[in-house]
PDB file as gemmi writes it, atoms N, CA and C in Angstrom:
CRYST1    1.000    1.000    1.000  90.00  90.00  90.00 P 1                      
ATOM      1  N   UNK A   1       0.845  -1.179   0.000  1.00  0.00           N  
ATOM      2  CA  UNK A   1       0.000   0.000   0.000  1.00  0.00           C  
ATOM      3  C   UNK A   1       0.883   1.233   0.000  1.00  0.00           C  
ATOM      4  N   UNK A   2       0.659   2.103  -0.958  1.00  0.00           N  
ATOM      5  CA  UNK A   2       1.399   3.358  -1.031  1.00  0.00           C  
ATOM      6  C   UNK A   2       0.659   4.415  -0.219  1.00  0.00           C  
ATOM      7  N   UNK A   3       1.340   4.970   0.732  1.00  0.00           N  
ATOM      8  CA  UNK A   3       0.712   5.982   1.576  1.00  0.00           C  
ATOM      9  C   UNK A   3       0.670   7.346   0.898  1.00  0.00           C  
ATOM     10  N   UNK A   4       1.447   7.526  -0.168  1.00  0.00           N  
ATOM     11  CA  UNK A   4       1.516   8.831  -0.823  1.00  0.00           C  
ATOM     12  C   UNK A   4       0.138   9.332  -1.253  1.00  0.00           C  
ATOM     13  N   UNK A   5      -0.712   8.445  -1.740  1.00  0.00           N  
ATOM     14  CA  UNK A   5      -2.056   8.849  -2.174  1.00  0.00           C  
ATOM     15  C   UNK A   5      -2.981   9.115  -1.002  1.00  0.00           C  
ATOM     16  N   UNK A   6      -2.584   8.719   0.187  1.00  0.00           N  
ATOM     17  CA  UNK A   6      -3.439   8.868   1.369  1.00  0.00           C  
ATOM     18  C   UNK A   6      -3.077  10.095   2.200  1.00  0.00           C  
ATOM     19  N   UNK A   7      -2.108  10.853   1.751  1.00  0.00           N  
ATOM     20  CA  UNK A   7      -1.687  12.060   2.480  1.00  0.00           C  
ATOM     21  C   UNK A   7      -2.338  13.270   1.835  1.00  0.00           C  
ATOM     22  N   UNK A   8      -3.099  14.012   2.621  1.00  0.00           N  
ATOM     23  CA  UNK A   8      -3.818  15.192   2.124  1.00  0.00           C  
ATOM     24  C   UNK A   8      -3.615  16.345   3.103  1.00  0.00           C  
ATOM     25  N   UNK A   9      -3.710  17.557   2.578  1.00  0.00           N  
ATOM     26  CA  UNK A   9      -3.573  18.737   3.428  1.00  0.00           C  
ATOM     27  C   UNK A   9      -4.882  19.025   4.146  1.00  0.00           C  
ATOM     28  N   UNK A  10      -4.784  19.800   5.185  1.00  0.00           N  
ATOM     29  CA  UNK A  10      -5.988  20.180   5.921  1.00  0.00           C  
ATOM     30  C   UNK A  10      -6.896  21.040   5.038  1.00  0.00           C  
ATOM     31  N   UNK A  11      -6.297  21.771   4.104  1.00  0.00           N  
ATOM     32  CA  UNK A  11      -7.091  22.561   3.157  1.00  0.00           C  
ATOM     33  C   UNK A  11      -7.958  21.649   2.296  1.00  0.00           C  
ATOM     34  N   UNK A  12      -7.407  20.519   1.859  1.00  0.00           N  
ATOM     35  CA  UNK A  12      -8.183  19.545   1.089  1.00  0.00           C  
ATOM     36  C   UNK A  12      -9.350  19.041   1.931  1.00  0.00           C  
ATOM     37  N   UNK A  13      -9.079  18.712   3.192  1.00  0.00           N  
ATOM     38  CA  UNK A  13     -10.137  18.204   4.061  1.00  0.00           C  
ATOM     39  C   UNK A  13     -11.241  19.247   4.247  1.00  0.00           C  
ATOM     40  N   UNK A  14     -10.846  20.492   4.412  1.00  0.00           N  
ATOM     41  CA  UNK A  14     -11.840  21.563   4.599  1.00  0.00           C  
ATOM     42  C   UNK A  14     -12.707  21.752   3.353  1.00  0.00           C  
ATOM     43  N   UNK A  15     -12.085  21.696   2.192  1.00  0.00           N  
ATOM     44  CA  UNK A  15     -12.824  21.986   0.961  1.00  0.00           C  
ATOM     45  C   UNK A  15     -13.500  20.763   0.353  1.00  0.00           C  
ATOM     46  N   UNK A  16     -13.064  19.572   0.736  1.00  0.00           N  
ATOM     47  CA  UNK A  16     -13.576  18.351   0.100  1.00  0.00           C  
ATOM     48  C   UNK A  16     -13.921  17.280   1.131  1.00  0.00           C  
ATOM     49  N   UNK A  17     -14.579  17.684   2.188  1.00  0.00           N  
ATOM     50  CA  UNK A  17     -14.878  16.748   3.273  1.00  0.00           C  
ATOM     51  C   UNK A  17     -15.695  15.557   2.805  1.00  0.00           C  
ATOM     52  N   UNK A  18     -16.742  15.799   2.036  1.00  0.00           N  
ATOM     53  CA  UNK A  18     -17.593  14.700   1.561  1.00  0.00           C  
ATOM     54  C   UNK A  18     -16.792  13.726   0.699  1.00  0.00           C  
ATOM     55  N   UNK A  19     -15.938  14.252  -0.172  1.00  0.00           N  
ATOM     56  CA  UNK A  19     -15.090  13.390  -1.013  1.00  0.00           C  
ATOM     57  C   UNK A  19     -14.109  12.591  -0.151  1.00  0.00           C  
ATOM     58  N   UNK A  20     -13.550  13.219   0.857  1.00  0.00           N  
ATOM     59  CA  UNK A  20     -12.614  12.540   1.751  1.00  0.00           C  
ATOM     60  C   UNK A  20     -13.311  11.386   2.474  1.00  0.00           C  
ATOM     61  N   UNK A  21     -14.526  11.624   2.938  1.00  0.00           N  
ATOM     62  CA  UNK A  21     -15.294  10.580   3.625  1.00  0.00           C  
ATOM     63  C   UNK A  21     -15.561   9.420   2.673  1.00  0.00           C  
ATOM     64  N   UNK A  22     -15.996   9.735   1.446  1.00  0.00           N  
ATOM     65  CA  UNK A  22     -16.240   8.677   0.452  1.00  0.00           C  
ATOM     66  C   UNK A  22     -14.977   7.870   0.172  1.00  0.00           C  
ATOM     67  N   UNK A  23     -13.859   8.560   0.017  1.00  0.00           N  
ATOM     68  CA  UNK A  23     -12.589   7.893  -0.263  1.00  0.00           C  
ATOM     69  C   UNK A  23     -12.218   6.931   0.849  1.00  0.00           C  
ATOM     70  N   UNK A  24     -12.356   7.382   2.086  1.00  0.00           N  
ATOM     71  CA  UNK A  24     -12.014   6.535   3.241  1.00  0.00           C  
ATOM     72  C   UNK A  24     -12.953   5.342   3.322  1.00  0.00           C  
ATOM     73  N   UNK A  25     -14.229   5.578   3.122  1.00  0.00           N  
ATOM     74  CA  UNK A  25     -15.199   4.480   3.191  1.00  0.00           C  
ATOM     75  C   UNK A  25     -15.017   3.482   2.058  1.00  0.00           C  
ATOM     76  N   UNK A  26     -14.791   3.971   0.853  1.00  0.00           N  
ATOM     77  CA  UNK A  26     -14.656   3.085  -0.308  1.00  0.00           C  
ATOM     78  C   UNK A  26     -13.370   2.261  -0.283  1.00  0.00           C  
ATOM     79  N   UNK A  27     -12.297   2.866   0.178  1.00  0.00           N  
ATOM     80  CA  UNK A  27     -10.996   2.184   0.136  1.00  0.00           C  
ATOM     81  C   UNK A  27     -10.657   1.461   1.431  1.00  0.00           C  
ATOM     82  N   UNK A  28     -11.315   1.817   2.528  1.00  0.00           N  
ATOM     83  CA  UNK A  28     -10.995   1.314   3.869  1.00  0.00           C  
ATOM     84  C   UNK A  28      -9.578   1.696   4.303  1.00  0.00           C  
ATOM     85  N   UNK A  29      -8.971   2.619   3.576  1.00  0.00           N  
ATOM     86  CA  UNK A  29      -7.641   3.106   3.935  1.00  0.00           C  
ATOM     87  C   UNK A  29      -7.772   4.446   4.644  1.00  0.00           C  
ATOM     88  N   UNK A  30      -6.909   4.719   5.598  1.00  0.00           N  
ATOM     89  CA  UNK A  30      -6.991   5.998   6.302  1.00  0.00           C  
ATOM     90  C   UNK A  30      -6.447   7.146   5.451  1.00  0.00           C  
ATOM     91  N   UNK A  31      -6.860   8.354   5.769  1.00  0.00           N  
ATOM     92  CA  UNK A  31      -6.267   9.553   5.197  1.00  0.00           C  
ATOM     93  C   UNK A  31      -5.408  10.197   6.277  1.00  0.00           C  
ATOM     94  N   UNK A  32      -4.218  10.604   5.899  1.00  0.00           N  
ATOM     95  CA  UNK A  32      -3.319  11.287   6.808  1.00  0.00           C  
ATOM     96  C   UNK A  32      -3.389  12.768   6.459  1.00  0.00           C  
ATOM     97  N   UNK A  33      -3.817  13.570   7.411  1.00  0.00           N  
ATOM     98  CA  UNK A  33      -4.047  14.987   7.166  1.00  0.00           C  
ATOM     99  C   UNK A  33      -2.876  15.795   7.708  1.00  0.00           C  
ATOM    100  N   UNK A  34      -2.333  16.646   6.820  1.00  0.00           N  
ATOM    101  CA  UNK A  34      -1.177  17.453   7.198  1.00  0.00           C  
ATOM    102  C   UNK A  34      -1.575  18.889   7.494  1.00  0.00           C  
ATOM    103  N   UNK A  35      -0.795  19.491   8.357  1.00  0.00           N  
ATOM    104  CA  UNK A  35      -0.921  20.919   8.644  1.00  0.00           C  
ATOM    105  C   UNK A  35       0.495  21.459   8.687  1.00  0.00           C  
ATOM    106  N   UNK A  36       0.755  22.460   7.907  1.00  0.00           N  
ATOM    107  CA  UNK A  36       2.104  23.024   7.777  1.00  0.00           C  
ATOM    108  C   UNK A  36       3.125  21.947   7.406  1.00  0.00           C  
ATOM    109  N   UNK A  37       2.716  21.030   6.530  1.00  0.00           N  
ATOM    110  CA  UNK A  37       3.616  20.006   6.015  1.00  0.00           C  
ATOM    111  C   UNK A  37       3.875  18.830   6.928  1.00  0.00           C  
ATOM    112  N   UNK A  38       3.211  18.794   8.066  1.00  0.00           N  
ATOM    113  CA  UNK A  38       3.426  17.714   9.035  1.00  0.00           C  
ATOM    114  C   UNK A  38       2.105  16.990   9.294  1.00  0.00           C  
ATOM    115  N   UNK A  39       2.150  15.645   9.297  1.00  0.00           N  
ATOM    116  CA  UNK A  39       0.932  14.881   9.564  1.00  0.00           C  
ATOM    117  C   UNK A  39       0.486  15.151  10.999  1.00  0.00           C  
ATOM    118  N   UNK A  40      -0.787  15.552  11.111  1.00  0.00           N  
ATOM    119  CA  UNK A  40      -1.334  15.894  12.431  1.00  0.00           C  
ATOM    120  C   UNK A  40      -2.447  14.943  12.871  1.00  0.00           C  
ATOM    121  N   UNK A  41      -3.262  14.470  11.922  1.00  0.00           N  
ATOM    122  CA  UNK A  41      -4.366  13.584  12.288  1.00  0.00           C  
ATOM    123  C   UNK A  41      -4.521  12.487  11.241  1.00  0.00           C  
ATOM    124  N   UNK A  42      -5.255  11.447  11.640  1.00  0.00           N  
ATOM    125  CA  UNK A  42      -5.602  10.353  10.747  1.00  0.00           C  
ATOM    126  C   UNK A  42      -7.118  10.252  10.716  1.00  0.00           C  
ATOM    127  N   UNK A  43      -7.680  10.183   9.521  1.00  0.00           N  
ATOM    128  CA  UNK A  43      -9.119   9.986   9.343  1.00  0.00           C  
ATOM    129  C   UNK A  43      -9.301   8.544   8.900  1.00  0.00           C  
ATOM    130  N   UNK A  44     -10.087   7.806   9.669  1.00  0.00           N  
ATOM    131  CA  UNK A  44     -10.199   6.364   9.443  1.00  0.00           C  
ATOM    132  C   UNK A  44     -11.665   5.942   9.433  1.00  0.00           C  
ATOM    133  N   UNK A  45     -11.999   4.977   8.592  1.00  0.00           N  
ATOM    134  CA  UNK A  45     -13.335   4.402   8.544  1.00  0.00           C  
ATOM    135  C   UNK A  45     -13.650   3.770   9.901  1.00  0.00           C  
ATOM    136  N   UNK A  46     -14.871   3.908  10.369  1.00  0.00           N  
ATOM    137  CA  UNK A  46     -15.246   3.418  11.703  1.00  0.00           C  
ATOM    138  C   UNK A  46     -15.071   1.910  11.819  1.00  0.00           C  
ATOM    139  N   UNK A  47     -15.384   1.179  10.749  1.00  0.00           N  
ATOM    140  CA  UNK A  47     -15.227  -0.296  10.811  1.00  0.00           C  
ATOM    141  C   UNK A  47     -13.758  -0.671  10.993  1.00  0.00           C  
ATOM    142  N   UNK A  48     -12.882   0.018  10.282  1.00  0.00           N  
ATOM    143  CA  UNK A  48     -11.450  -0.255  10.418  1.00  0.00           C  
ATOM    144  C   UNK A  48     -10.959   0.143  11.807  1.00  0.00           C  
ATOM    145  N   UNK A  49     -11.474   1.252  12.318  1.00  0.00           N  
ATOM    146  CA  UNK A  49     -11.106   1.687  13.668  1.00  0.00           C  
ATOM    147  C   UNK A  49     -11.514   0.628  14.691  1.00  0.00           C  
ATOM    148  N   UNK A  50     -12.745   0.119  14.569  1.00  0.00           N  
ATOM    149  CA  UNK A  50     -13.217  -0.907  15.504  1.00  0.00           C  
ATOM    150  C   UNK A  50     -12.379  -2.175  15.399  1.00  0.00           C  
ATOM    151  N   UNK A  51     -12.020  -2.570  14.179  1.00  0.00           N  
ATOM    152  CA  UNK A  51     -11.148  -3.755  14.014  1.00  0.00           C  
ATOM    153  C   UNK A  51      -9.800  -3.530  14.686  1.00  0.00           C  
ATOM    154  N   UNK A  52      -9.268  -2.342  14.515  1.00  0.00           N  
ATOM    155  CA  UNK A  52      -7.982  -2.014  15.138  1.00  0.00           C  
ATOM    156  C   UNK A  52      -8.094  -2.093  16.654  1.00  0.00           C  
ATOM    157  N   UNK A  53      -9.167  -1.550  17.213  1.00  0.00           N  
ATOM    158  CA  UNK A  53      -9.349  -1.582  18.665  1.00  0.00           C  
ATOM    159  C   UNK A  53      -9.501  -3.007  19.173  1.00  0.00           C  
ATOM    160  N   UNK A  54     -10.239  -3.847  18.440  1.00  0.00           N  
ATOM    161  CA  UNK A  54     -10.399  -5.253  18.828  1.00  0.00           C  
ATOM    162  C   UNK A  54      -9.059  -5.981  18.786  1.00  0.00           C  
ATOM    163  N   UNK A  55      -8.273  -5.702  17.757  1.00  0.00           N  
ATOM    164  CA  UNK A  55      -6.952  -6.324  17.634  1.00  0.00           C  
ATOM    165  C   UNK A  55      -6.060  -5.909  18.800  1.00  0.00           C  
ATOM    166  N   UNK A  56      -6.077  -4.640  19.135  1.00  0.00           N  
ATOM    167  CA  UNK A  56      -5.273  -4.155  20.265  1.00  0.00           C  
ATOM    168  C   UNK A  56      -5.717  -4.794  21.577  1.00  0.00           C  
ATOM    169  N   UNK A  57      -7.026  -4.960  21.750  1.00  0.00           N  
ATOM    170  CA  UNK A  57      -7.534  -5.592  22.975  1.00  0.00           C  
ATOM    171  C   UNK A  57      -7.054  -7.044  23.064  1.00  0.00           C  
ATOM    172  N   UNK A  58      -7.113  -7.766  21.954  1.00  0.00           N  
ATOM    173  CA  UNK A  58      -6.642  -9.159  21.953  1.00  0.00           C  
ATOM    174  C   UNK A  58      -5.145  -9.234  22.231  1.00  0.00           C  
ATOM    175  N   UNK A  59      -4.388  -8.325  21.640  1.00  0.00           N  
ATOM    176  CA  UNK A  59      -2.939  -8.308  21.894  1.00  0.00           C  
ATOM    177  C   UNK A  59      -2.645  -8.006  23.368  1.00  0.00           C  
ATOM    178  N   UNK A  60      -3.434  -7.131  23.969  1.00  0.00           N  
ATOM    179  CA  UNK A  60      -3.248  -6.822  25.388  1.00  0.00           C  
ATOM    180  C   UNK A  60      -3.542  -8.052  26.242  1.00  0.00           C  
ATOM    181  N   UNK A  61      -4.621  -8.784  25.896  1.00  0.00           N  
ATOM    182  CA  UNK A  61      -4.951 -10.008  26.626  1.00  0.00           C  
ATOM    183  C   UNK A  61      -3.811 -11.016  26.512  1.00  0.00           C  
ATOM    184  N   UNK A  62      -3.267 -11.163  25.307  1.00  0.00           N  
ATOM    185  CA  UNK A  62      -2.131 -12.086  25.122  1.00  0.00           C  
ATOM    186  C   UNK A  62      -0.925 -11.664  25.951  1.00  0.00           C  
ATOM    187  N   UNK A  63      -0.632 -10.371  25.952  1.00  0.00           N  
ATOM    188  CA  UNK A  63       0.508  -9.878  26.731  1.00  0.00           C  
ATOM    189  C   UNK A  63       0.304 -10.115  28.222  1.00  0.00           C  
ATOM    190  N   UNK A  64      -0.920  -9.890  28.709  1.00  0.00           N  
ATOM    191  CA  UNK A  64      -1.202 -10.145  30.119  1.00  0.00           C  
ATOM    192  C   UNK A  64      -1.053 -11.631  30.436  1.00  0.00           C  
ATOM    193  N   UNK A  65      -1.500 -12.492  29.516  1.00  0.00           N  
ATOM    194  CA  UNK A  65      -1.342 -13.932  29.706  1.00  0.00           C  
ATOM    195  C   UNK A  65       0.119 -14.335  29.750  1.00  0.00           C  
ATOM    196  N   UNK A  66       0.916 -13.754  28.867  1.00  0.00           N  
ATOM    197  CA  UNK A  66       2.352 -14.047  28.871  1.00  0.00           C  
ATOM    198  C   UNK A  66       2.989 -13.602  30.183  1.00  0.00           C  
ATOM    199  N   UNK A  67       2.568 -12.437  30.683  1.00  0.00           N  
ATOM    200  CA  UNK A  67       3.085 -11.955  31.970  1.00  0.00           C  
ATOM    201  C   UNK A  67       2.722 -12.922  33.093  1.00  0.00           C  
ATOM    202  N   UNK A  68       1.488 -13.433  33.087  1.00  0.00           N  
ATOM    203  CA  UNK A  68       1.061 -14.399  34.105  1.00  0.00           C  
ATOM    204  C   UNK A  68       1.915 -15.657  34.052  1.00  0.00           C  
ATOM    205  N   UNK A  69       2.153 -16.164  32.862  1.00  0.00           N  
ATOM    206  CA  UNK A  69       2.966 -17.374  32.712  1.00  0.00           C  
ATOM    207  C   UNK A  69       4.386 -17.114  33.210  1.00  0.00           C  
ATOM    208  N   UNK A  70       4.933 -15.954  32.854  1.00  0.00           N  
ATOM    209  CA  UNK A  70       6.296 -15.619  33.292  1.00  0.00           C  
ATOM    210  C   UNK A  70       6.393 -15.524  34.812  1.00  0.00           C  
ATOM    211  N   UNK A  71       5.289 -15.126  35.459  1.00  0.00           N  
ATOM    212  CA  UNK A  71       5.268 -15.014  36.924  1.00  0.00           C  
ATOM    213  C   UNK A  71       4.889 -16.333  37.595  1.00  0.00           C  
ATOM    214  N   UNK A  72       4.647 -17.363  36.803  1.00  0.00           N  
ATOM    215  CA  UNK A  72       4.302 -18.656  37.368  1.00  0.00           C  
ATOM    216  C   UNK A  72       2.826 -18.841  37.643  1.00  0.00           C  
ATOM    217  N   UNK A  73       2.014 -17.902  37.224  1.00  0.00           N  
ATOM    218  CA  UNK A  73       0.561 -17.995  37.420  1.00  0.00           C  
ATOM    219  C   UNK A  73      -0.051 -18.755  36.243  1.00  0.00           C  
ATOM    220  N   UNK A  74      -0.079 -20.052  36.358  1.00  0.00           N  
ATOM    221  CA  UNK A  74      -0.631 -20.850  35.267  1.00  0.00           C  
ATOM    222  C   UNK A  74      -1.292 -22.100  35.820  1.00  0.00           C  
ATOM    223  N   UNK A  75      -2.205 -22.657  35.017  1.00  0.00           N  
ATOM    224  CA  UNK A  75      -2.866 -23.895  35.399  1.00  0.00           C  
ATOM    225  C   UNK A  75      -3.176 -24.661  34.113  1.00  0.00           C  
ATOM    226  N   UNK A  76      -3.521 -25.913  34.258  1.00  0.00           N  
ATOM    227  CA  UNK A  76      -3.811 -26.731  33.089  1.00  0.00           C  
ATOM    228  C   UNK A  76      -5.125 -26.286  32.452  1.00  0.00           C  
ATOM    229  N   UNK A  77      -5.285 -26.598  31.174  1.00  0.00           N  
ATOM    230  CA  UNK A  77      -6.526 -26.269  30.471  1.00  0.00           C  
ATOM    231  C   UNK A  77      -7.706 -26.976  31.135  1.00  0.00           C  
ATOM    232  N   UNK A  78      -7.495 -28.220  31.539  1.00  0.00           N  
ATOM    233  CA  UNK A  78      -8.556 -28.992  32.184  1.00  0.00           C  
ATOM    234  C   UNK A  78      -9.047 -28.286  33.447  1.00  0.00           C  
ATOM    235  N   UNK A  79      -8.113 -27.861  34.282  1.00  0.00           N  
ATOM    236  CA  UNK A  79      -8.457 -27.167  35.521  1.00  0.00           C  
ATOM    237  C   UNK A  79      -9.180 -25.845  35.212  1.00  0.00           C  
ATOM    238  N   UNK A  80      -8.699 -25.126  34.236  1.00  0.00           N  
ATOM    239  CA  UNK A  80      -9.294 -23.847  33.875  1.00  0.00           C  
ATOM    240  C   UNK A  80     -10.723 -24.031  33.386  1.00  0.00           C  
ATOM    241  N   UNK A  81     -10.952 -25.019  32.505  1.00  0.00           N  
ATOM    242  CA  UNK A  81     -12.301 -25.263  31.998  1.00  0.00           C  
ATOM    243  C   UNK A  81     -13.251 -25.696  33.116  1.00  0.00           C  
ATOM    244  N   UNK A  82     -12.765 -26.498  34.063  1.00  0.00           N  
ATOM    245  CA  UNK A  82     -13.605 -26.895  35.192  1.00  0.00           C  
ATOM    246  C   UNK A  82     -14.022 -25.669  35.992  1.00  0.00           C  
ATOM    247  N   UNK A  83     -13.070 -24.764  36.219  1.00  0.00           N  
ATOM    248  CA  UNK A  83     -13.348 -23.551  36.978  1.00  0.00           C  
ATOM    249  C   UNK A  83     -14.375 -22.672  36.244  1.00  0.00           C  
ATOM    250  N   UNK A  84     -14.210 -22.541  34.932  1.00  0.00           N  
ATOM    251  CA  UNK A  84     -15.139 -21.715  34.130  1.00  0.00           C  
ATOM    252  C   UNK A  84     -16.541 -22.340  34.145  1.00  0.00           C  
ATOM    253  N   UNK A  85     -16.611 -23.653  33.970  1.00  0.00           N  
ATOM    254  CA  UNK A  85     -17.923 -24.330  33.981  1.00  0.00           C  
ATOM    255  C   UNK A  85     -18.601 -24.180  35.341  1.00  0.00           C  
ATOM    256  N   UNK A  86     -17.821 -24.269  36.394  1.00  0.00           N  
ATOM    257  CA  UNK A  86     -18.360 -24.139  37.739  1.00  0.00           C  
ATOM    258  C   UNK A  86     -18.944 -22.749  37.932  1.00  0.00           C  
ATOM    259  N   UNK A  87     -18.240 -21.735  37.483  1.00  0.00           N  
ATOM    260  CA  UNK A  87     -18.737 -20.359  37.604  1.00  0.00           C  
ATOM    261  C   UNK A  87     -19.990 -20.152  36.754  1.00  0.00           C  
ATOM    262  N   UNK A  88     -20.030 -20.760  35.579  1.00  0.00           N  
ATOM    263  CA  UNK A  88     -21.166 -20.586  34.667  1.00  0.00           C  
ATOM    264  C   UNK A  88     -22.430 -21.217  35.246  1.00  0.00           C  
ATOM    265  N   UNK A  89     -22.285 -22.271  36.048  1.00  0.00           N  
ATOM    266  CA  UNK A  89     -23.435 -22.963  36.614  1.00  0.00           C  
ATOM    267  C   UNK A  89     -24.042 -22.196  37.782  1.00  0.00           C  
ATOM    268  N   UNK A  90     -23.313 -21.293  38.366  1.00  0.00           N  
ATOM    269  CA  UNK A  90     -23.813 -20.535  39.515  1.00  0.00           C  
ATOM    270  C   UNK A  90     -24.806 -19.514  39.134  1.00  0.00           C  
TER     271      UNK A  90                                                      
END                                                                             
């Protein structure tokens, strides 16, 4: 993916907001908006934003799990499933 086509000035965003929204929705690619030649914001389709947030949440869960294992906080899958089933029955 070439980011060059996704970089637009804030003037473009001000004058062509509807077109910018269509572009982001149609391509699912973000627009990088510049001000004084420097990227200041990213405009992203809501579905892509939600996917990104879900991915970050899963990565955080994995990292926390790795930390638990490194600290010795672990149990067998069998034990874990028994505990989950027991809680679900309550």
